[in-house]
Phi, psi and omega in degrees: 000326180287321178292329178281332173293321181293321180293325177293320176302316180297319181297315178295325182278323186257345182086001180208156178281132183281170178310147004275015174299150185302135183287348172281094186293348176266004192257011183299133179071001188288341171299330180278308191283328168306309183289319178298326179301314179287341175289338184251006179216163183282157172103020181308310187252344179256341178256307179282337181055050177299145174255001178281136173299164187302335183306322183302319181276336170295316182292319184287327179296323183280342179244033177223165176262108190307321184296345180273359185248032182279333186251287179204172189287334178287320174293320179302325181301319178280337184274312195276089178289339180291317178294318178294321178298321184290325176301309182290325179292322179292331177296317184289321179298315180301316181294318180296319177298318176301321178295316180300314186293311182292328182288324180289335180275317185197106184294328185298316185262358187296322183295318186280332176286326173293318176299316184300318175295312185295318184248012181277162183300321180298319175292312182296321178296320179298317179296319183292325181280338186066039182276148180295359169300333171307318180279318181297325184293324177304311180293323184297320181292325178290321179293321191243352181247176181281032181296317186215152177262358176292114178295319174301322175293318179297319180292320177298314178302320175295320180296321177296316180300316179292326179285339173278312182225100189303330181296343178288004168291336181303306181302334182289336179296341176302331180288333173296316182295322180280357186059033177267070189292329184297315181298310181299316178299306180291323176299319179298316180297316182295324181292320179291323183291317180297318179299318179291326176297308183289331174295320181290327180291322183272329177086359174204179188101034181293162177305323181295313179298318175302311183297314180299315182289329179291322178297316179300319180291325174299318179294319180297312180299332178295339175266355182255058191296315186296321176295324178287327182285325191311305179222085189250154175264346188233151172286349184306318185294337178300336179290348179268005182304321185293341180271359177298141172288336177289136179282084186294337182289349173282348184249326183228150177293150179298328179300324178295319181293320185288323179296320175304310182292339178275313191277322185305312181298327180294312184297318177298308186294318182298323181288324172295323178293315183289330174288325178293324178293319178294319182290326175295315174302317179300325181295326184285330179227077187298340180268356182287334184239138170291154183304320181298326182291317182292320179299321181290324180294316180292320177290317178301315177302323175295311183291333172290332182286316179208158185247114173275013181125146181295332179297338179292350171303334185303319179292320176293318183296324176296316178299320182293318185283001169271358177284153174274149184281065182219129175093152184292320182298303182300317180298318178294317182297315181295319173303319177294323177296320180293317182300317182293342178277344180303133179268141180102179179206172180248102180301134172252328178200134175280124182253324185230139166237116186250116178263124177197179177274137176266110183297319185287324180275346181051048170195170177277136183226159173245110184260136181254133180219155177182205180283138182228166177295328181298336179293332180258328184283313189296309177303324179294327175293324180287326173305309181298321179301313183295314181294317183297315179294316183302309183296320180293322180297317179296325177292319176297319180297315179304317178293323178300326182299339181287332185255338178215150179288151176301145179254118180255349182275179176270352180280135175304138183290000000 
């Protein structure tokens, strides 16, 4: 709460949100409105070359005012009150669902864990971007949290999350480790069915188009080094420092760059290995670990390997905050989750001064951005979460071996 208040104070004084919020101060909500523009115009996959599955455009078409999208997405942002209301509504829905989940798990810790989600950096960053993660997160909590006991609703919610953000298929593989084949099968069928329905409604977005556009996106993002580094879940973007057009060695010593290039691959590979060991152990004793723990390890390993954006931490933090405050591993992971929720950053060196209009501040501002402590600390905290949960999981499985034999078959134990 204090860090969110400090960021609000900086905003009121400077007119823009400081790092790690995006340095384009005129780009607030534009993840939403750029996508909504193409939901109301032709050329989604052949002109704009979107990598979003069709569900995003079906949803945005249904929650926007078509007459606002005749010119461009920036004029639409000021015109489309329905879209802005939808953004704010889903923020409130997300907070309410988080409260329901945490209260059902532990009434004592529910208030602080809900506040961490509501006022934490991942959620506020998502809100400022107007990213569709706001919508996907609501269905993610239904699919993976104790919102409802209805399996059909959970299967449908899982299908929605995957059709919004395909990488969210990873947490669903936790059901494979648990041998919960029915959930995996029905959720998979629902995912494909929802995709086919939305594909028919949009008229484009075939697997070939999505694959081609994704390859193009990877190449494009390779040239957007500063955007990738600014709020990353992984150390991997740091390896692209030398490709920056900015003379970075004027701001940091070359030895630091060389150390990064040496350590980053080691950190990523070792984290992948410990996560794989934990998943293998969980396979041997499917009853030893809760599903949300396995899902957190799967998603955490992915976020350590590459960064789909800092706001994707929201899904991982929710899974981690479902843990009980018991044992060294879970306590360490929860502590790291709280640290990741702190809003703001500690500047180390200013690299860019950008003068532009601030849409939120409603004035022209000169925003300073550069290297910060968060560039190095936040990915490390995600690494620590994966290690803490993985080592604790291995220990739990080892203790479970005393009471029951390992299960090697495909049938639920």
